C-alpha beads as a LAMMPS data file, in Angstrom:
LAMMPS data file: protein, C-alpha beads

475 atoms
474 bonds

1 atom types
1 bond types

-500.0 500.0 xlo xhi
-500.0 500.0 ylo yhi
-500.0 500.0 zlo zhi

Masses

1 110.0

Atoms # bond

1 1 1 0.000 0.000 0.000
2 1 1 2.995 2.323 0.433
3 1 1 3.124 2.738 -3.356
4 1 1 -0.160 4.686 -3.346
5 1 1 -0.699 5.507 0.360
6 1 1 -4.407 6.008 -0.171
7 1 1 -7.842 4.423 0.060
8 1 1 -8.575 5.943 -3.341
9 1 1 -7.876 4.090 -6.576
10 1 1 -5.762 5.485 -9.383
11 1 1 -6.915 5.146 -12.987
12 1 1 -4.866 5.879 -16.107
13 1 1 -7.379 6.176 -18.988
14 1 1 -4.766 5.728 -21.705
15 1 1 -1.392 4.030 -21.419
16 1 1 1.387 3.878 -24.014
17 1 1 -0.365 0.999 -25.794
18 1 1 -3.798 2.642 -25.676
19 1 1 -5.183 0.576 -22.813
20 1 1 -6.532 1.461 -19.366
21 1 1 -4.566 0.843 -16.166
22 1 1 -5.794 0.701 -12.561
23 1 1 -4.042 0.762 -9.205
24 1 1 -6.726 -0.426 -6.804
25 1 1 -6.366 -0.511 -2.974
26 1 1 -6.875 -3.933 -1.348
27 1 1 -10.313 -3.094 -0.007
28 1 1 -11.548 -2.354 -3.521
29 1 1 -10.411 -5.799 -4.654
30 1 1 -13.780 -6.987 -3.382
31 1 1 -15.522 -4.525 -5.700
32 1 1 -13.421 -5.557 -8.685
33 1 1 -13.888 -9.265 -7.974
34 1 1 -17.619 -8.788 -7.416
35 1 1 -18.083 -6.998 -10.736
36 1 1 -16.288 -9.762 -12.630
37 1 1 -18.189 -12.536 -10.871
38 1 1 -21.495 -10.741 -11.353
39 1 1 -20.886 -10.775 -15.104
40 1 1 -20.110 -14.495 -14.987
41 1 1 -23.279 -15.205 -13.007
42 1 1 -25.530 -13.562 -15.559
43 1 1 -23.662 -15.252 -18.403
44 1 1 -23.676 -18.737 -16.837
45 1 1 -27.203 -18.657 -15.368
46 1 1 -29.400 -16.306 -17.442
47 1 1 -32.531 -18.100 -16.182
48 1 1 -31.672 -17.134 -12.604
49 1 1 -29.745 -13.869 -12.891
50 1 1 -30.832 -10.780 -14.736
51 1 1 -29.812 -7.201 -15.225
52 1 1 -31.676 -4.799 -12.959
53 1 1 -31.877 -1.044 -13.491
54 1 1 -31.078 0.999 -10.381
55 1 1 -31.598 4.716 -9.972
56 1 1 -29.961 6.961 -7.390
57 1 1 -32.275 9.956 -6.797
58 1 1 -30.131 13.093 -6.581
59 1 1 -31.090 16.061 -4.412
60 1 1 -27.845 18.082 -4.645
61 1 1 -25.500 19.075 -7.488
62 1 1 -22.431 17.720 -5.689
63 1 1 -24.008 14.283 -5.122
64 1 1 -24.744 14.087 -8.836
65 1 1 -21.108 14.728 -9.754
66 1 1 -19.736 12.422 -7.065
67 1 1 -21.932 9.401 -7.775
68 1 1 -21.793 9.740 -11.571
69 1 1 -17.983 9.728 -11.423
70 1 1 -17.927 6.753 -9.055
71 1 1 -20.260 4.663 -11.191
72 1 1 -18.278 5.432 -14.349
73 1 1 -15.258 4.042 -12.535
74 1 1 -17.238 0.872 -11.749
75 1 1 -18.196 0.613 -15.428
76 1 1 -14.500 0.632 -16.328
77 1 1 -13.659 -1.942 -13.647
78 1 1 -16.364 -4.307 -14.945
79 1 1 -15.019 -4.057 -18.502
80 1 1 -16.704 -6.381 -20.980
81 1 1 -18.742 -7.986 -18.197
82 1 1 -20.588 -4.802 -17.304
83 1 1 -24.385 -5.031 -17.535
84 1 1 -24.942 -1.600 -19.063
85 1 1 -23.521 1.938 -18.993
86 1 1 -24.365 4.259 -16.121
87 1 1 -25.601 7.774 -16.970
88 1 1 -27.191 10.913 -15.598
89 1 1 -30.941 11.277 -16.163
90 1 1 -33.090 14.379 -15.764
91 1 1 -35.679 15.003 -13.064
92 1 1 -38.438 14.229 -15.563
93 1 1 -36.808 10.913 -16.555
94 1 1 -36.256 10.026 -12.879
95 1 1 -39.909 10.600 -11.994
96 1 1 -41.053 8.641 -15.052
97 1 1 -38.815 5.710 -14.063
98 1 1 -39.624 5.928 -10.323
99 1 1 -43.186 7.288 -9.969
100 1 1 -43.094 6.620 -6.227
101 1 1 -39.917 8.627 -5.502
102 1 1 -39.987 11.682 -3.228
103 1 1 -40.040 14.618 -5.670
104 1 1 -39.401 17.361 -3.119
105 1 1 -36.031 18.929 -4.020
106 1 1 -35.284 16.250 -6.624
107 1 1 -32.740 17.387 -9.241
108 1 1 -32.418 14.230 -11.292
109 1 1 -31.004 10.745 -10.983
110 1 1 -28.190 8.410 -11.913
111 1 1 -29.132 5.261 -13.775
112 1 1 -26.876 2.236 -13.441
113 1 1 -27.164 -1.535 -13.800
114 1 1 -26.617 -4.312 -11.311
115 1 1 -27.617 -7.956 -11.076
116 1 1 -30.605 -9.557 -9.395
117 1 1 -31.225 -13.242 -8.743
118 1 1 -33.353 -15.638 -6.740
119 1 1 -30.916 -16.925 -4.111
120 1 1 -33.007 -19.958 -3.184
121 1 1 -33.399 -21.150 -6.779
122 1 1 -29.711 -20.455 -7.419
123 1 1 -28.744 -22.695 -4.505
124 1 1 -30.948 -25.516 -5.784
125 1 1 -29.546 -25.138 -9.302
126 1 1 -25.949 -25.188 -8.043
127 1 1 -26.645 -28.386 -6.111
128 1 1 -28.133 -29.974 -9.232
129 1 1 -25.164 -28.804 -11.303
130 1 1 -22.933 -30.597 -8.813
131 1 1 -24.883 -33.850 -9.089
132 1 1 -24.768 -33.611 -12.897
133 1 1 -20.970 -33.712 -12.620
134 1 1 -20.850 -36.694 -10.253
135 1 1 -21.448 -35.078 -6.871
136 1 1 -23.747 -36.454 -4.183
137 1 1 -26.108 -34.158 -2.286
138 1 1 -27.326 -35.068 1.199
139 1 1 -30.130 -33.231 2.991
140 1 1 -30.935 -33.100 6.711
141 1 1 -27.594 -34.724 7.516
142 1 1 -25.850 -33.652 10.726
143 1 1 -22.151 -34.034 11.550
144 1 1 -21.652 -35.620 14.976
145 1 1 -17.918 -36.211 15.018
146 1 1 -14.776 -35.706 12.946
147 1 1 -12.631 -38.847 12.769
148 1 1 -8.832 -38.639 12.626
149 1 1 -5.939 -40.963 11.917
150 1 1 -2.392 -39.958 12.842
151 1 1 -3.635 -36.451 13.558
152 1 1 -5.211 -35.999 10.119
153 1 1 -8.915 -35.916 9.255
154 1 1 -9.961 -39.281 7.828
155 1 1 -13.738 -39.421 8.133
156 1 1 -17.014 -38.292 9.682
157 1 1 -19.757 -39.690 11.846
158 1 1 -23.073 -38.307 10.579
159 1 1 -26.774 -38.717 11.348
160 1 1 -29.639 -38.771 8.862
161 1 1 -32.098 -36.633 10.836
162 1 1 -35.073 -37.729 8.763
163 1 1 -34.623 -41.450 9.458
164 1 1 -32.511 -41.152 12.627
165 1 1 -29.829 -43.403 11.116
166 1 1 -26.099 -43.035 11.797
167 1 1 -23.364 -43.408 9.164
168 1 1 -19.594 -43.316 9.046
169 1 1 -17.995 -41.987 5.861
170 1 1 -14.355 -41.756 4.808
171 1 1 -12.889 -38.564 3.390
172 1 1 -9.608 -37.478 1.810
173 1 1 -10.317 -33.797 2.248
174 1 1 -12.982 -31.974 4.258
175 1 1 -14.317 -28.504 3.429
176 1 1 -16.184 -26.417 5.974
177 1 1 -18.407 -23.947 4.086
178 1 1 -21.195 -23.600 6.638
179 1 1 -21.432 -19.814 6.817
180 1 1 -22.207 -18.394 10.249
181 1 1 -22.124 -21.935 11.669
182 1 1 -18.523 -22.590 10.570
183 1 1 -17.230 -22.229 14.129
184 1 1 -19.325 -25.216 15.247
185 1 1 -17.456 -27.460 12.788
186 1 1 -14.131 -25.879 13.735
187 1 1 -14.796 -26.750 17.380
188 1 1 -15.320 -30.408 16.425
189 1 1 -11.844 -30.305 14.869
190 1 1 -10.057 -28.023 17.337
191 1 1 -12.001 -27.571 20.612
192 1 1 -11.319 -24.180 22.173
193 1 1 -10.029 -22.520 19.001
194 1 1 -10.589 -18.764 18.714
195 1 1 -13.839 -17.736 17.078
196 1 1 -13.131 -16.845 13.439
197 1 1 -16.521 -15.302 12.638
198 1 1 -18.120 -12.026 13.642
199 1 1 -21.782 -12.356 12.575
200 1 1 -23.547 -9.292 11.239
201 1 1 -27.320 -9.082 10.911
202 1 1 -29.030 -7.660 7.852
203 1 1 -32.774 -6.940 7.944
204 1 1 -35.196 -6.386 5.052
205 1 1 -38.843 -5.440 4.960
206 1 1 -41.189 -6.385 2.125
207 1 1 -43.808 -3.892 0.921
208 1 1 -46.417 -3.829 -1.808
209 1 1 -45.238 -2.731 -5.250
210 1 1 -47.413 0.409 -5.048
211 1 1 -44.735 2.127 -2.945
212 1 1 -42.409 2.485 -5.948
213 1 1 -44.639 1.630 -8.943
214 1 1 -41.651 0.689 -11.065
215 1 1 -39.557 -2.114 -12.502
216 1 1 -36.492 -0.030 -11.609
217 1 1 -34.864 -0.203 -8.181
218 1 1 -34.047 2.779 -5.970
219 1 1 -30.649 3.076 -4.291
220 1 1 -29.597 5.472 -1.542
221 1 1 -25.771 5.479 -1.463
222 1 1 -25.478 7.074 1.973
223 1 1 -28.056 6.968 4.765
224 1 1 -28.021 8.746 8.133
225 1 1 -25.577 6.190 9.547
226 1 1 -23.346 6.126 6.460
227 1 1 -24.686 2.902 4.975
228 1 1 -26.482 2.027 1.743
229 1 1 -30.228 1.418 1.329
230 1 1 -32.046 -0.303 -1.531
231 1 1 -35.688 -0.579 -2.544
232 1 1 -35.764 -3.382 -5.120
233 1 1 -38.729 -4.827 -7.058
234 1 1 -38.948 -8.568 -6.398
235 1 1 -41.747 -10.853 -7.664
236 1 1 -44.277 -7.972 -7.708
237 1 1 -43.229 -6.851 -4.247
238 1 1 -40.717 -4.273 -3.007
239 1 1 -37.812 -5.372 -0.799
240 1 1 -36.304 -2.560 1.269
241 1 1 -33.101 -2.778 3.299
242 1 1 -30.684 -3.421 4.649
243 1 1 -29.138 -2.997 8.087
244 1 1 -25.706 -4.066 9.303
245 1 1 -25.734 -4.870 13.011
246 1 1 -23.133 -6.906 14.877
247 1 1 -24.758 -9.652 16.937
248 1 1 -23.350 -11.949 19.581
249 1 1 -25.737 -14.894 19.207
250 1 1 -26.064 -17.026 16.074
251 1 1 -29.566 -18.322 15.452
252 1 1 -31.342 -20.371 12.798
253 1 1 -34.142 -17.815 13.029
254 1 1 -32.609 -14.368 13.618
255 1 1 -35.143 -11.652 14.401
256 1 1 -35.177 -7.982 13.469
257 1 1 -34.497 -5.516 16.268
258 1 1 -36.929 -2.648 16.844
259 1 1 -34.260 -0.081 15.978
260 1 1 -33.613 -1.855 12.660
261 1 1 -37.305 -1.774 11.716
262 1 1 -37.508 1.913 12.622
263 1 1 -34.325 2.736 10.665
264 1 1 -35.590 1.104 7.471
265 1 1 -39.053 2.674 7.687
266 1 1 -37.648 6.135 8.489
267 1 1 -35.043 6.009 5.716
268 1 1 -37.503 4.671 3.144
269 1 1 -39.932 7.412 4.156
270 1 1 -37.372 10.061 3.198
271 1 1 -37.092 8.794 -0.378
272 1 1 -40.550 7.391 -1.122
273 1 1 -43.520 9.677 -1.739
274 1 1 -45.820 7.239 0.076
275 1 1 -44.236 6.748 3.497
276 1 1 -44.430 3.101 4.653
277 1 1 -45.684 2.221 8.124
278 1 1 -45.530 -0.947 10.218
279 1 1 -49.004 -1.871 8.990
280 1 1 -47.736 -1.911 5.390
281 1 1 -45.078 -4.563 6.037
282 1 1 -45.919 -7.875 4.320
283 1 1 -42.877 -9.626 5.752
284 1 1 -39.790 -8.765 7.747
285 1 1 -36.793 -11.049 7.688
286 1 1 -33.243 -11.085 8.982
287 1 1 -30.140 -12.878 7.781
288 1 1 -26.670 -13.316 9.228
289 1 1 -23.448 -12.526 7.367
290 1 1 -20.397 -14.662 8.267
291 1 1 -17.910 -11.781 8.471
292 1 1 -14.289 -12.588 9.234
293 1 1 -13.619 -11.661 12.860
294 1 1 -11.255 -8.647 12.911
295 1 1 -8.047 -8.521 14.904
296 1 1 -9.382 -5.323 16.522
297 1 1 -12.634 -6.276 18.324
298 1 1 -13.875 -2.680 18.402
299 1 1 -14.222 -2.453 14.617
300 1 1 -17.748 -1.714 13.334
301 1 1 -19.360 -3.881 10.654
302 1 1 -18.829 -1.344 7.883
303 1 1 -15.076 -1.439 8.585
304 1 1 -14.801 -5.236 8.452
305 1 1 -13.641 -6.556 5.098
306 1 1 -16.091 -8.707 3.123
307 1 1 -13.246 -10.495 1.332
308 1 1 -13.334 -14.231 2.010
309 1 1 -10.608 -16.024 3.914
310 1 1 -9.539 -19.663 3.813
311 1 1 -8.123 -21.321 6.927
312 1 1 -6.470 -24.762 7.057
313 1 1 -6.133 -26.502 10.414
314 1 1 -3.230 -28.733 11.421
315 1 1 -5.472 -31.776 10.841
316 1 1 -6.415 -30.645 7.322
317 1 1 -9.863 -29.051 7.802
318 1 1 -10.316 -26.403 5.088
319 1 1 -12.651 -23.626 6.251
320 1 1 -13.901 -20.741 4.112
321 1 1 -15.417 -17.726 5.857
322 1 1 -16.529 -14.247 4.835
323 1 1 -17.354 -13.374 1.253
324 1 1 -20.750 -12.746 -0.311
325 1 1 -23.177 -14.385 -2.747
326 1 1 -21.861 -12.530 -5.792
327 1 1 -18.385 -14.020 -5.384
328 1 1 -19.562 -17.556 -4.543
329 1 1 -17.871 -19.082 -7.607
330 1 1 -14.473 -17.512 -6.881
331 1 1 -14.759 -18.546 -3.240
332 1 1 -15.454 -22.122 -4.339
333 1 1 -12.553 -22.136 -6.795
334 1 1 -10.090 -20.886 -4.169
335 1 1 -11.395 -23.301 -1.519
336 1 1 -11.340 -26.387 -3.744
337 1 1 -7.832 -25.531 -4.955
338 1 1 -6.722 -25.335 -1.325
339 1 1 -8.447 -28.663 -0.547
340 1 1 -6.683 -30.321 -3.488
341 1 1 -3.304 -29.311 -2.073
342 1 1 -4.240 -30.165 1.508
343 1 1 -5.547 -33.616 0.577
344 1 1 -2.815 -34.384 -1.987
345 1 1 -5.482 -34.861 -4.645
346 1 1 -4.865 -34.781 -8.421
347 1 1 -4.683 -31.183 -9.606
348 1 1 -7.264 -30.055 -12.140
349 1 1 -7.911 -26.704 -13.729
350 1 1 -11.111 -24.996 -12.549
351 1 1 -13.692 -24.757 -15.341
352 1 1 -16.539 -22.986 -13.533
353 1 1 -15.819 -19.483 -14.866
354 1 1 -17.624 -20.464 -18.052
355 1 1 -19.760 -23.372 -16.808
356 1 1 -23.499 -23.237 -17.520
357 1 1 -25.614 -23.670 -14.391
358 1 1 -28.291 -26.384 -14.311
359 1 1 -31.463 -25.325 -16.109
360 1 1 -29.617 -22.862 -18.356
361 1 1 -32.139 -21.032 -20.499
362 1 1 -32.011 -17.649 -22.221
363 1 1 -35.249 -15.654 -22.059
364 1 1 -36.148 -12.747 -24.280
365 1 1 -38.987 -11.455 -22.084
366 1 1 -38.498 -7.897 -20.916
367 1 1 -40.332 -8.571 -17.648
368 1 1 -39.015 -11.390 -15.458
369 1 1 -41.539 -14.175 -14.857
370 1 1 -41.532 -16.532 -11.817
371 1 1 -41.258 -19.639 -13.999
372 1 1 -37.969 -18.417 -15.470
373 1 1 -36.130 -19.548 -12.329
374 1 1 -36.837 -23.195 -13.249
375 1 1 -35.172 -22.856 -16.640
376 1 1 -35.415 -25.965 -18.779
377 1 1 -37.189 -27.839 -15.950
378 1 1 -40.345 -25.784 -16.325
379 1 1 -41.606 -28.133 -19.064
380 1 1 -41.515 -30.967 -16.530
381 1 1 -43.481 -28.879 -14.041
382 1 1 -46.166 -28.448 -16.682
383 1 1 -46.184 -32.228 -17.158
384 1 1 -46.870 -32.660 -13.427
385 1 1 -49.778 -30.249 -13.750
386 1 1 -51.296 -32.523 -16.388
387 1 1 -50.949 -35.659 -14.219
388 1 1 -53.909 -34.889 -11.988
389 1 1 -56.494 -32.222 -11.309
390 1 1 -55.128 -32.147 -7.743
391 1 1 -51.858 -30.748 -9.115
392 1 1 -53.420 -28.271 -11.537
393 1 1 -53.718 -24.525 -11.041
394 1 1 -52.443 -22.034 -8.502
395 1 1 -51.712 -22.728 -4.879
396 1 1 -51.598 -18.942 -4.595
397 1 1 -52.681 -16.811 -7.516
398 1 1 -51.622 -13.774 -5.494
399 1 1 -48.006 -14.975 -5.449
400 1 1 -48.175 -16.862 -8.779
401 1 1 -47.142 -20.119 -7.084
402 1 1 -48.544 -23.294 -8.613
403 1 1 -49.384 -26.605 -6.953
404 1 1 -47.052 -28.426 -9.323
405 1 1 -44.112 -26.485 -7.848
406 1 1 -44.718 -28.160 -4.490
407 1 1 -44.861 -31.622 -6.050
408 1 1 -41.694 -30.886 -8.014
409 1 1 -39.951 -29.689 -4.857
410 1 1 -40.750 -33.007 -3.125
411 1 1 -39.820 -35.240 -6.058
412 1 1 -36.739 -33.481 -7.361
413 1 1 -35.476 -31.013 -4.757
414 1 1 -35.523 -32.915 -1.454
415 1 1 -38.282 -30.803 0.130
416 1 1 -39.426 -32.613 3.261
417 1 1 -41.357 -30.001 5.225
418 1 1 -43.865 -27.242 4.555
419 1 1 -41.116 -24.816 5.556
420 1 1 -38.873 -26.298 2.860
421 1 1 -41.570 -25.771 0.253
422 1 1 -42.773 -22.286 1.223
423 1 1 -39.478 -20.751 2.374
424 1 1 -36.624 -22.522 0.570
425 1 1 -38.035 -23.887 -2.715
426 1 1 -40.484 -21.061 -3.301
427 1 1 -40.223 -17.697 -1.531
428 1 1 -43.848 -17.495 -0.335
429 1 1 -42.921 -16.910 3.321
430 1 1 -40.764 -13.903 2.448
431 1 1 -43.021 -12.381 -0.195
432 1 1 -46.198 -12.302 1.877
433 1 1 -46.173 -14.021 5.248
434 1 1 -49.939 -13.942 5.788
435 1 1 -50.544 -15.447 2.366
436 1 1 -47.999 -18.191 3.094
437 1 1 -49.883 -19.045 6.297
438 1 1 -53.073 -19.348 4.251
439 1 1 -51.245 -21.674 1.835
440 1 1 -49.795 -23.930 4.538
441 1 1 -52.705 -26.402 4.979
442 1 1 -53.054 -27.160 1.252
443 1 1 -49.265 -27.355 0.900
444 1 1 -49.105 -29.893 3.731
445 1 1 -51.835 -32.007 2.113
446 1 1 -50.070 -31.986 -1.261
447 1 1 -46.770 -32.996 0.328
448 1 1 -48.336 -35.670 2.537
449 1 1 -49.938 -37.330 -0.468
450 1 1 -46.627 -37.389 -2.321
451 1 1 -44.610 -38.571 0.697
452 1 1 -47.328 -40.981 1.866
453 1 1 -47.684 -39.378 5.288
454 1 1 -50.842 -39.255 7.395
455 1 1 -53.036 -36.669 9.093
456 1 1 -50.790 -36.396 12.173
457 1 1 -47.885 -35.272 9.983
458 1 1 -50.123 -32.727 8.232
459 1 1 -51.323 -31.308 11.554
460 1 1 -47.792 -31.002 12.993
461 1 1 -46.450 -29.403 9.824
462 1 1 -49.191 -26.779 9.737
463 1 1 -48.681 -25.944 13.407
464 1 1 -44.906 -25.705 13.011
465 1 1 -45.068 -23.493 9.938
466 1 1 -47.633 -21.082 11.384
467 1 1 -45.554 -20.758 14.561
468 1 1 -42.450 -20.058 12.467
469 1 1 -44.202 -17.624 10.138
470 1 1 -45.499 -15.451 12.962
471 1 1 -41.894 -14.420 13.585
472 1 1 -41.881 -12.769 10.141
473 1 1 -44.802 -10.486 10.958
474 1 1 -44.694 -7.081 12.609
475 1 1 -47.415 -6.750 15.214

Bonds

1 1 1 2
2 1 2 3
3 1 3 4
4 1 4 5
5 1 5 6
6 1 6 7
7 1 7 8
8 1 8 9
9 1 9 10
10 1 10 11
11 1 11 12
12 1 12 13
13 1 13 14
14 1 14 15
15 1 15 16
16 1 16 17
17 1 17 18
18 1 18 19
19 1 19 20
20 1 20 21
21 1 21 22
22 1 22 23
23 1 23 24
24 1 24 25
25 1 25 26
26 1 26 27
27 1 27 28
28 1 28 29
29 1 29 30
30 1 30 31
31 1 31 32
32 1 32 33
33 1 33 34
34 1 34 35
35 1 35 36
36 1 36 37
37 1 37 38
38 1 38 39
39 1 39 40
40 1 40 41
41 1 41 42
42 1 42 43
43 1 43 44
44 1 44 45
45 1 45 46
46 1 46 47
47 1 47 48
48 1 48 49
49 1 49 50
50 1 50 51
51 1 51 52
52 1 52 53
53 1 53 54
54 1 54 55
55 1 55 56
56 1 56 57
57 1 57 58
58 1 58 59
59 1 59 60
60 1 60 61
61 1 61 62
62 1 62 63
63 1 63 64
64 1 64 65
65 1 65 66
66 1 66 67
67 1 67 68
68 1 68 69
69 1 69 70
70 1 70 71
71 1 71 72
72 1 72 73
73 1 73 74
74 1 74 75
75 1 75 76
76 1 76 77
77 1 77 78
78 1 78 79
79 1 79 80
80 1 80 81
81 1 81 82
82 1 82 83
83 1 83 84
84 1 84 85
85 1 85 86
86 1 86 87
87 1 87 88
88 1 88 89
89 1 89 90
90 1 90 91
91 1 91 92
92 1 92 93
93 1 93 94
94 1 94 95
95 1 95 96
96 1 96 97
97 1 97 98
98 1 98 99
99 1 99 100
100 1 100 101
101 1 101 102
102 1 102 103
103 1 103 104
104 1 104 105
105 1 105 106
106 1 106 107
107 1 107 108
108 1 108 109
109 1 109 110
110 1 110 111
111 1 111 112
112 1 112 113
113 1 113 114
114 1 114 115
115 1 115 116
116 1 116 117
117 1 117 118
118 1 118 119
119 1 119 120
120 1 120 121
121 1 121 122
122 1 122 123
123 1 123 124
124 1 124 125
125 1 125 126
126 1 126 127
127 1 127 128
128 1 128 129
129 1 129 130
130 1 130 131
131 1 131 132
132 1 132 133
133 1 133 134
134 1 134 135
135 1 135 136
136 1 136 137
137 1 137 138
138 1 138 139
139 1 139 140
140 1 140 141
141 1 141 142
142 1 142 143
143 1 143 144
144 1 144 145
145 1 145 146
146 1 146 147
147 1 147 148
148 1 148 149
149 1 149 150
150 1 150 151
151 1 151 152
152 1 152 153
153 1 153 154
154 1 154 155
155 1 155 156
156 1 156 157
157 1 157 158
158 1 158 159
159 1 159 160
160 1 160 161
161 1 161 162
162 1 162 163
163 1 163 164
164 1 164 165
165 1 165 166
166 1 166 167
167 1 167 168
168 1 168 169
169 1 169 170
170 1 170 171
171 1 171 172
172 1 172 173
173 1 173 174
174 1 174 175
175 1 175 176
176 1 176 177
177 1 177 178
178 1 178 179
179 1 179 180
180 1 180 181
181 1 181 182
182 1 182 183
183 1 183 184
184 1 184 185
185 1 185 186
186 1 186 187
187 1 187 188
188 1 188 189
189 1 189 190
190 1 190 191
191 1 191 192
192 1 192 193
193 1 193 194
194 1 194 195
195 1 195 196
196 1 196 197
197 1 197 198
198 1 198 199
199 1 199 200
200 1 200 201
201 1 201 202
202 1 202 203
203 1 203 204
204 1 204 205
205 1 205 206
206 1 206 207
207 1 207 208
208 1 208 209
209 1 209 210
210 1 210 211
211 1 211 212
212 1 212 213
213 1 213 214
214 1 214 215
215 1 215 216
216 1 216 217
217 1 217 218
218 1 218 219
219 1 219 220
220 1 220 221
221 1 221 222
222 1 222 223
223 1 223 224
224 1 224 225
225 1 225 226
226 1 226 227
227 1 227 228
228 1 228 229
229 1 229 230
230 1 230 231
231 1 231 232
232 1 232 233
233 1 233 234
234 1 234 235
235 1 235 236
236 1 236 237
237 1 237 238
238 1 238 239
239 1 239 240
240 1 240 241
241 1 241 242
242 1 242 243
243 1 243 244
244 1 244 245
245 1 245 246
246 1 246 247
247 1 247 248
248 1 248 249
249 1 249 250
250 1 250 251
251 1 251 252
252 1 252 253
253 1 253 254
254 1 254 255
255 1 255 256
256 1 256 257
257 1 257 258
258 1 258 259
259 1 259 260
260 1 260 261
261 1 261 262
262 1 262 263
263 1 263 264
264 1 264 265
265 1 265 266
266 1 266 267
267 1 267 268
268 1 268 269
269 1 269 270
270 1 270 271
271 1 271 272
272 1 272 273
273 1 273 274
274 1 274 275
275 1 275 276
276 1 276 277
277 1 277 278
278 1 278 279
279 1 279 280
280 1 280 281
281 1 281 282
282 1 282 283
283 1 283 284
284 1 284 285
285 1 285 286
286 1 286 287
287 1 287 288
288 1 288 289
289 1 289 290
290 1 290 291
291 1 291 292
292 1 292 293
293 1 293 294
294 1 294 295
295 1 295 296
296 1 296 297
297 1 297 298
298 1 298 299
299 1 299 300
300 1 300 301
301 1 301 302
302 1 302 303
303 1 303 304
304 1 304 305
305 1 305 306
306 1 306 307
307 1 307 308
308 1 308 309
309 1 309 310
310 1 310 311
311 1 311 312
312 1 312 313
313 1 313 314
314 1 314 315
315 1 315 316
316 1 316 317
317 1 317 318
318 1 318 319
319 1 319 320
320 1 320 321
321 1 321 322
322 1 322 323
323 1 323 324
324 1 324 325
325 1 325 326
326 1 326 327
327 1 327 328
328 1 328 329
329 1 329 330
330 1 330 331
331 1 331 332
332 1 332 333
333 1 333 334
334 1 334 335
335 1 335 336
336 1 336 337
337 1 337 338
338 1 338 339
339 1 339 340
340 1 340 341
341 1 341 342
342 1 342 343
343 1 343 344
344 1 344 345
345 1 345 346
346 1 346 347
347 1 347 348
348 1 348 349
349 1 349 350
350 1 350 351
351 1 351 352
352 1 352 353
353 1 353 354
354 1 354 355
355 1 355 356
356 1 356 357
357 1 357 358
358 1 358 359
359 1 359 360
360 1 360 361
361 1 361 362
362 1 362 363
363 1 363 364
364 1 364 365
365 1 365 366
366 1 366 367
367 1 367 368
368 1 368 369
369 1 369 370
370 1 370 371
371 1 371 372
372 1 372 373
373 1 373 374
374 1 374 375
375 1 375 376
376 1 376 377
377 1 377 378
378 1 378 379
379 1 379 380
380 1 380 381
381 1 381 382
382 1 382 383
383 1 383 384
384 1 384 385
385 1 385 386
386 1 386 387
387 1 387 388
388 1 388 389
389 1 389 390
390 1 390 391
391 1 391 392
392 1 392 393
393 1 393 394
394 1 394 395
395 1 395 396
396 1 396 397
397 1 397 398
398 1 398 399
399 1 399 400
400 1 400 401
401 1 401 402
402 1 402 403
403 1 403 404
404 1 404 405
405 1 405 406
406 1 406 407
407 1 407 408
408 1 408 409
409 1 409 410
410 1 410 411
411 1 411 412
412 1 412 413
413 1 413 414
414 1 414 415
415 1 415 416
416 1 416 417
417 1 417 418
418 1 418 419
419 1 419 420
420 1 420 421
421 1 421 422
422 1 422 423
423 1 423 424
424 1 424 425
425 1 425 426
426 1 426 427
427 1 427 428
428 1 428 429
429 1 429 430
430 1 430 431
431 1 431 432
432 1 432 433
433 1 433 434
434 1 434 435
435 1 435 436
436 1 436 437
437 1 437 438
438 1 438 439
439 1 439 440
440 1 440 441
441 1 441 442
442 1 442 443
443 1 443 444
444 1 444 445
445 1 445 446
446 1 446 447
447 1 447 448
448 1 448 449
449 1 449 450
450 1 450 451
451 1 451 452
452 1 452 453
453 1 453 454
454 1 454 455
455 1 455 456
456 1 456 457
457 1 457 458
458 1 458 459
459 1 459 460
460 1 460 461
461 1 461 462
462 1 462 463
463 1 463 464
464 1 464 465
465 1 465 466
466 1 466 467
467 1 467 468
468 1 468 469
469 1 469 470
470 1 470 471
471 1 471 472
472 1 472 473
473 1 473 474
474 1 474 475
């Protein structure tokens, strides 16, 4: 860093051979890597990832200059993988693109492009890509113990939680990519080891689309606490967030804090003409980021690097922590390369930079449709619909979720609970919690018929899901 001594990047627009040169500080490596990986995501999985227009509403001349310059720099960093050129737009164009924006003092806007994808469907498609290349996917499988021989990891004791059956498997190399729960696996390998993760909570609220009335997203580059806020159209809803709050406890069901709810509503109210209230919230959900624990405990979340880190224990456990969804492929490449060396496995060149993701399908529709996320599999979903009248039609016309999607999730995607179906195979729970509660009984009946379960299972599943879903509502 002594060569530049700055947090700013240096850009030479024209070198002696007519090219562009950058000198980018380490922190901005995450930005550069993210832009490249974003381009690969949309190229490799066009059925899951799409270009999304974002607009920054500008209320001062200086903000317009500052953000336009910054986004042009991002355009250059992205190179050929950029999704579209950023540009200044007039007040009239801004209001036309974002009818729901606060017009008081508005001077114009900055249009830029970013990516949007369905994270749940992406995860399923990645798992199916892995199986297509010889991988084996196990669901509801818990690690009980790490087995070692001569101080090196040699196997695992695991439990199938669905059938309550124990297994012992042999391994040559073991990767720990369990996000915020990575420390639990580390403790099985090295009891008492220092915690490597500092979890950060991010909260989003879901509103009706009438608050923005647009297919474009709104971005606020700097809020009252110096963070970023988005209001993004998502399946005919509007997702607004996020927060960044350090938390001490890791939970399977993290809950939004009152101050986080208030912050999002207050900030959104400054930029939306129709100010949202608690009564307008269709769903509120929280997620945990597995940030790398800093050496200085007093660091705030915005100062902690999002760059991923790979740790290898003395016994050979390869752990990846940090990072973000956009850079998942690069994280995987780096981690597998490390595992190959650690386990003395045959070296192979990574091919995922240009690998098509399962279900690959190019769509020409201007407006994204829910069925696009299934890619080439959607034809098979239609076949299920034709099997029986019980599988035909919508489970929820409001959310555009069909009954055949539930059957498909059971048959092909290892869905075993109503929660699996309504939260992790479809996004019903997060789009409209009350509607998902209404859907739960019929979902349970569809799944029970397919899995050959009885009325007791249906009753327990409905009770469990409703209890879970209530945590996503704001009273």
